N, C-alpha and C positions, 0 to 999 in steps of 0.2 A: 851191570844194569841190562834190563829185559832187552833182547835184541829188537824187538817191536817198537818199543819206547825210543830206543835209539835212531829207528828209522823214523819215526815221528816226527822227530827234530830236524829233519831234512825237508820237511814240506815246503817251506817258503821258497828253498834253493830251486825245488824243481818245479812250483809254479812259476817262478821267473823265466827258467830255463825252458819250460815247455811252452810258456806264452810267447817268448821269443821264436821258438821253432816253428809256432803255428803261424805267427806273423810272418816270418821269412817264406814259409811255405806258400803263402798267398803272393809274396813279391816275386816269386820264383815263376808263377804264372806271367807277371808282368815283364819279366826277362825274355820268356819264350815269346812274347808279344812283340817285342822290341827285336827279336831275331827275325821273326816274320815280317815286320815293316822294314827290315833292312834288306829284305829280299836276298838273304844269304842262301845260297844253294847249299844244300846239304841232305842227306838221307836219313832215314828213319835208323838205320845202324850207327852213324854218328848220334844222332840224339839218344839212342839206347846206351852208347859209350860215354858221351859228354854233358848229355843234358839230364836225363833221367837220374842219374845217380845223386845230383845235387838235390832233387826234390826228396830223393830217398834218404839221405842224409838229414835233412830237416824233418821228414816224418820219423827217424830213427830217434831222434833226440827228443821228439814230441813222444814216442811210443815209451821210451826209456824213462821219462819224466812219469807218464801216466802210471806206467808198472811201479814207479817208487813211490806214488801216492796212493797206489791201492791199498785198501783196508784189509791186509792180509792177515789170517789168524796163526801162521807159523812162518818163519823166517826160510824154511825150506821150500815154501811155495813160490817165493820170489825167487829164490836161488834157481830153481827149475824153469821158471819163466824166463829168467835172463838168459840161461842156458839154450833154451829153445830159440830164443830170439837171435842168440849168436849163430847159431848154426843155420837160421835163415839167412842171417848176414853174410856168412861165409859162401854161402850158395849164390847168393846175389852178386856178389864181390866177383865170382868167377865166370859169372855171364857177362859183368862188366868187361873183364880182362878178354874174354872170348869176342865180343862186340868191339871192342877197342883193336884187337888184333885184325878183325875181318874187315872192317871199314876201310876204305880206301880214300875218302875225301880230304882226309887231313893225315898230316904225319905227327904222331905226338911225339912230345918233347920228353926228355928225363923228369921234368917237373911235372907233366901230365900223369906219367906212370906212377909217380909218387903220391900224387893227390887224389886219383881216381882210382887206384889200384892198391899200393902198398900201405899207405897210412888207413884206410878203411879196414883193410884185412887186418892190420895190426890193433886197429881199435876194437874188432869183433874178437881178437885172441885176448886182449886184455879184457874186455869185458867178461868173456868166459871165465878167465882166471879168477876175476872178482867174484862171479857167481858161486864158485866153487870155494873160494876163501870164506865166503859169507856165512858158511856152515859152521867154521871154527873161529874166524876172527872178523866180527860183525863190524866193529868200528873201523878198522882199516879198510873193510872192503867196500864199506860205505863213502869213504873219502875217494878209493878207486873209482868207483862208479861215476861220482860225481865229475871226477876229472875226464875220464872217458866220455861223458856226454857232454861235455864242454868241448872236447876235442872233435867230437861228431860234428856239433853244431859248427865248429871253425872250419871244420873241412867242406861243409856245405856252404859258408859265408865265402871261403878262398875261392871254391869252384864256380859260384855264382859271378863273383867280381871277375875271375879269369873268363868266364863267357862274354859277359858285358864288355870288357876291354878288347877282348878278341874281335866281336862283332863291329864295334865302334872302330878299330881298325881298318878291318876288312870293308865297311862301309866307306871310310875315307880313301882307301886305295882304289875302291871301285869307281869313286866319284873323281878322283883325279884321272883315272883310265879313261873315262867316257869325255872328259873336257879336253 
């Protein structure tokens, strides 16, 4: 079957995932508002290490969805676009790692390193592999890109939840100390 026709069959999937990513991007602004209302003392380095990446994951799922719905004239164009996107993602993940190591307000736990650095890096590597595979095995690559897109969205959801629960606990502890 024609590679572009195979790609076209994924349209509804990416409309659903992209819409979800867009909505969750908006909700992340609410999360940042909660952090502000909680009067949590934090630095920009902490936000760059643990706040901004969540928004970037939602936007990444949205961007991948948009790329997958773009009316390409050849499958190699999509492959190259995904490859460039992966390179940008790896560079961004390295800056997150740098910010997480540089900040001193919060001591990251093992799960923080996994969800904010390791899983995103692996998702970019997997997406790069799928971009390359797309040139020879389109159908397999399309399922791989779909899985990676859902994983990136899940990373963002996990990290947003982790942030909200951390702020809620910090607020409760601060209230108990004040009393």
